[in-house]
N, C-alpha and C positions, 0 to 999 in steps of 0.2 A: 489345494492351498488357495488362499484368497488373493485378490488383487491388492497390491501396495502401491503407494504413490510417494514420490520424492519431489518436493516443490521448492523452486528457487524464486527469488524476486519479490514482487509486490503482494499486498494483501488479497488483491483480486485472484492471484494464483492460488492462494490458500483456499478461497471459496471454490474455485473451479476444480481443484484437486479433489475436494469432497464430492463434487458432482461427478468427476471422472470415475472415482471409486464405485459410486452407486451405479452409473450407466454401464461401466465395463462389467460389473458383477451381474447386472441385469441381462447383459448379453451373453453371459455364460463363460466369460473369460476367467481363467484360473491360473494360479502360479505364474504371475506376471508382475513386473514392475513398470509403472508408468512414470517417466521422468518429465516433469512439467517445467520447462526451461524459461529463462529470462534472457532478454537480448539488449538490456539497457546499456551494458558496457561489454567490451571484449573480455574483461576478467570474468564477468558472469557466464559467458559462453565457455571459457576455459574451465571454470569450476564445474560446470554441468558435464563436460567431456571427461573430466577427472573422475567425477562421481560415477559416471556410466562405466568406466573401466574398472573402478573399484567394486562396483555391484556385480560385474561379470566374474571377477576373480572370487568374490565371496560365495556366489551361487551360480555356477556355470550352466546349470540346466534351466534356469528361469528365463522366460521370455522378457526382453527389454524393449519397451515401446517409448519413443521420444516424442514429445509434443511441446506446445507452448510457443512463446514469441520467437525464440531462436530457431526453433524447428520450422516456423512459418517464414522467417526471413531468409534462412539459409539451410534448407532441407538437405541440400547436397553434403553439407558438412557431416551431418549425423548419418545419412544413408551410407556414406563412405566408411563409417566405423564398423569393424568386424563384430563388435559387441552388440550392435543395434539390430533388432529384428524387424522393426516397423517404425515409420515416421508419420505422424498425424498432424494436420494443421490445427490452428486455434478454433476453427468452426467445428471441424470433424471430431475434436477430442471430447465434445460435450454431447455426442449422439451415440446411443447404444448400437446403432446399426454399423458405425465405423469399426467397432470392436468385433461385432458378430461376423463381419465380412472379411476379417483378416485371414489371409492364407500364408502360413509360415513355411509351406512345403518348398517354395521356389526361391528361397532367400528373402532379403528384406523387402518390405512393402512400403510404398510411399503414397500417402493420400493427403495432398496439400493443395487445396484450391485457392482461387483468387479471393482474398479476404475482403476486398472492396466490393464484392458482389453480395456480401451478407448485408441484409437490410434490417433485421430484427435481432433483438437479444431477448432470449426467453428468461422468464423468472423461474429458474430451477428451485424447486423446494428441497432444501437440505435439512434433514431431520436433526442433525447435530454435528458437532466437531469434536472428535475424540481427544480427550485430554486438555480441552481448553475451557477457560472460565467465561470467555467472551465469544460471541458468534459474529461472523461477517456476512453481510448480505450484499450481493451484487445488484447495483441499481442502474448501472450504465457501463458501456464498453466502447472502446474505440475513441478516436480523437479527430476533429476536423481541422485542427491547427497543424502547421508544418514548421515547428521550431527547427532551426538549421542543424542542431546537434542530435535530433531525436530520430531513432529508427522505429519507435513504437507504433505510429500509425501504420507502418507497413506490416506490423505483426498483428495489429488489432483491427485495422480498417477504420472506417468513418464512425463518428459518434452515433450511438443508438441507445435508447433508454428502455428499461423494463417498465411496463405499465404500472401506474401507482397502486392499483388494486392488488396486483401480484406481489409487490414489495410489502405492502401492509400485511397481506396474508402470510408471507414468509416470516415477518418479524413476530407476528402473533403466534405462529407455530413454534418458533424458537423460544419464546417466553414460556409457552405451555410446557416445553421440554426442559425448562429450568434454567434458562440463561437469563442472568440479570442485566447484562450489557450486550448491546448489538452495535456493530460498526458498519456504517454504510461505505461501501467501497466501489471503485470503478477506476477507469483510466483518467477521466476528466469529469468528476461528478458534478462540478458547478455548471456543466453544460447540460445537465439533466433536463429532459422534457421538451427541448426545442424541436425534437422530431415527433413528438406525440400530439394527438389531436387536442386542441385547447391550449397547447404550448405551456405545459406545467413547468415549474421551476424547482430547484432543489429546496428552496425555502418552503414552498407549498407542500412538497413531499414530507419534509421534516415535521411540519405542523400537523399534517394528517396522521402520521405515525404516532405522534405524541397524543393526539386526540382519540384515535381509534384503538390504541393499545395502552390503556392507562396503567396496566400492570407492569409495563416495561420500566425497569429501574433506571437504566442509563442508556442514552443514545449518544453515540460518538461518530464524528465524521473522519474519513481518511483524508488524504492530501487535497486541498482545494486550491483553485486559482482565484486569488482575491479580487481580480479585476472583474470576475464574472459573478461575484456575490450579489444576490438580488435582495430587495427590501424585505421580502417575506423571511429570508434567512437572517437578516439583521434583527428583525422583530423577534424571531424565535430565540436567537442568542441572548437577547435582552430580557425576554419574559418567561422562558422555560428553563427551570432549574434542572430538569432531567436531561437537557442537552448539555453535554459536558463542556466545561470552560477550557478546552484544549483544542487548538487549531493548528494544523500543519500546512504551511504555505509553500507553493511552488515559486520560490523567490529567484533562485538560480544565480543571481549576481547583484551586487549593489552599485554597479557602474552603468550609467545610461547608455554609453556607446556600445559596450559589450552586450547589453540587453537588446539593443537594436540589431546588432550583428547576430544575436541568437534568434532574432525575429520573434521576441516576446512582445506582448501587447501592453506591458506595463513599464513604468519607469520607477526609479528608486523612491521618488516622492509619493507614488501610488501606494507602495507597500507601507510607508510611514503613516499615510493618511488612513489606511485601512486598520492598522493595529490601534491607532488612536481612537478611531470610531468605534471599534469593538470594546476597547477598554472603557470608553465613556459609558457604555451600557452594561458591561460585565467586567468590572475592574480585576477580578481574580483570574481572568483568562491568561493562559500561558501558551506561547507560540513556539512551534517548531518550524523548520524550513529545510528545503532542498537547496544546496548550493554547489555549483560546479567550480572547481579549482583548475586554473590553467587553461581557460578557453583560448582558442587561437587568437593571436594579437594582444592578449592581455598583458599590460605593462605592470610594473610594480605599483604605480599610482592607481591604476584600475583595480588591482587586487586589494589594495588598502581600502578602497571604497567599499568592497565586500566586507572586510573586517569592521569597518566603521558602521555598516548597516547592521551587523549583529548587535552592536551596543546601542545604536539609536533606536532600533525597532524592538529591542529587548528580546531577542530570539534566544530560546533556551534549549530546545532539542534540535541538534543539527544533524541532517544527513548529508555528509560531504562526499562528492563524487569527483575523483580526479578525472579531468576530461579524457574521454576515450573516443578516438575517431571511429565512426561506424561507417562501413562501406555503403556508398549510395547517398549519404547525406551531404548537404552543402558544406558543413563545417569541416568535414574530412578533407576538403579541397583547399581550405584556408591555410595560411602559414602557421605551422605547428610550433609549439614551444618545446624546449628540451624536456624529456621525460622526467629528468631528475628535479628540474625546477618545478614541474607540475606536482610531483610527489611532495616536495618541500612546502609548497603552498597549501596543499591538502592537509598536511600535518599542522600547519599553523592555524588553519581554519578549525580543525578538530580540537586543537588546544584551546582556542577561544571559546568553542562550544562547551568543552569540558569545564572550563572556568566558570562560565555563566551557569551551567547546571549545578556545579558545586555551590555556588552562592544561593541559587534558588532552593536547593535541598536544605541548606543551613537556615534559610529564612523561615522554614516550616517548623523548625525545632521549638517546642513549647506550644504548638497549636494542636487541635483535634481535627482529624481528617476522617472522611469516610473512605475505606479501603476495600476494593474488590479483591478478594483472596483468589489468587490464580493457582498456586501450587502450595505445598506444604512449606510454610515459612516465608512466603513472598506474595506481594500483592501490589496494586496500583491505586494511587489517589484519583480523585475526579480530574485533576490536572495531569495525570499520567506519570507521576513520579513513582518510581519503584520503591517499595517499602518492605523491609524485612519485619515480619510480625509472627508472633507465636499465637496459635489458637485460630479458630475459625475454620470453616469448611470451604473447599474450592468451590467458587461460584457464589459465595455469600458476601454480601456487602456489610462490613463491620465498622463501628467506630473505633478509632485508634488514636492514642496520644503519641505524637512524634517526640521522641526523647533524644534522638542523636541523628547525625548525618555524616556520611563519609563516602567518597568515591561515587558521587552523583546519585546516591540513594539515601532514603531515610531509614530509621529504625524506630519501630513503634511498639506500643504496649496496648493490647486489647482493652477496651473500656466497656464494661458490662452494662452500664447505663446508657440511656438514649443519647445520641450525639446532639 
C-alpha cells in the first residue's frame, strides 16, 4: 500500500505533504500515514492528536509517522502517544533518507534536529497535486522575526529562500502539467530573497515568473507582510493582470499598543496606507487578513480598533484566531484574558468578516467574472470569491455571469462567449 499524508495548517504544509509523499515513496516506505502537523495554536495540536488516534482505530496495522511544526516544537508530545511509530522534524520530513532509515522494531523513532541549523531551502519539484485545480509552490521557509505570540520560527527556523531559477522551473513544470493557477507560498514570503546572492525580492521573483512562464494563467500570493512589500511587487500588482487582485495581509490587530506588544513592525496607519496604495494602482483588489482576538491585555477599546480596521481597510476575507498561549513565547507570560471573553471577541470578528464577505459577494451580482473551476459545481473568481457554477472542467478558467449571492459565495452561469 502507498504512503498517505494528512496535512494540517498552512498552504506551505500542503506543498510539503506532496513532497513528503514523493520522498517517502522513493525511500520505499509503504502502508504508512504521515501526519503533517501545525503548531500555530493549541487547538491545532489537539486536532492533530485527535486525528492520529482516529487513524490508528481505523487502521491498526498501518505505521503512523508524525512531522510538521508541532512535531518540531514539541516532539515529546507525539513520541509519548502509543499510536505514533515515529516523529520527524521539519527538515527531516523532506528527505528520503529519513524514511529509509526508520527502524520500527524497537518502538517509536524520533529524528528532530535543531531547525536553526538549517541554512537552505530546496526547490522540491512537485509534479502535481491530487484533486486540486491550483498548485502551490514553496518559495521561502522560516522567519527572522520574533512576534511575541508566535511559535512558528521555532518550528521552521530562520528565513531562507528557494533560488529564483528553481521557483521558475517549478512553476513552468506545473503549467505543463495542466495547472492554470499557481500560488506562491512560504512562512514569510515578503522576506523572499534577502538571503540569496544579489538580494532578490518577492516582486522581482513575481516579475520573473510572469515573464518566463507566459503560459501561466494566474499567479496568486499567499499571506504577505505589507510592511515588507517592495516596489517591484507594487509595480507587478499595478501592471500584470495575471497576478491576481487578491492579497491576504498579516494584520493581527488594529490597535497600535497591541501591535507593539505583539512586536509587530507595522501600525494601523501602515495597513491603511498599504491598501490605499494598492487600490490606487489596482482598484479591484480584494483583501483578506489574519486577526488575533483576545491578545493579552486587550481592552474592549483596543478590540474595537480591530473591528474598526476591518471597515476602514475594507478587509473581506478574515482568518480569525482566538489568542492561544504557546509555551515558550513571551505572550504566554503576559496577563491573559478570560477564555470566554476571547471566544466572544473571536465570534464578533468572524461576524464582521462574514458581513463584509456577504456584501462583497452581493456586489458582484450582475457582473461577468473569470472563474477557475475547482470541483464539479464550484470555482473561484480572480478575487478568490467562491462561486457555484454548472459546467466547465476542473482546472479550467471559464467566463461566468454572476446571477445571485448568498452565504458568502456567488452563483454563476457559464458564458460560452469570450469574457
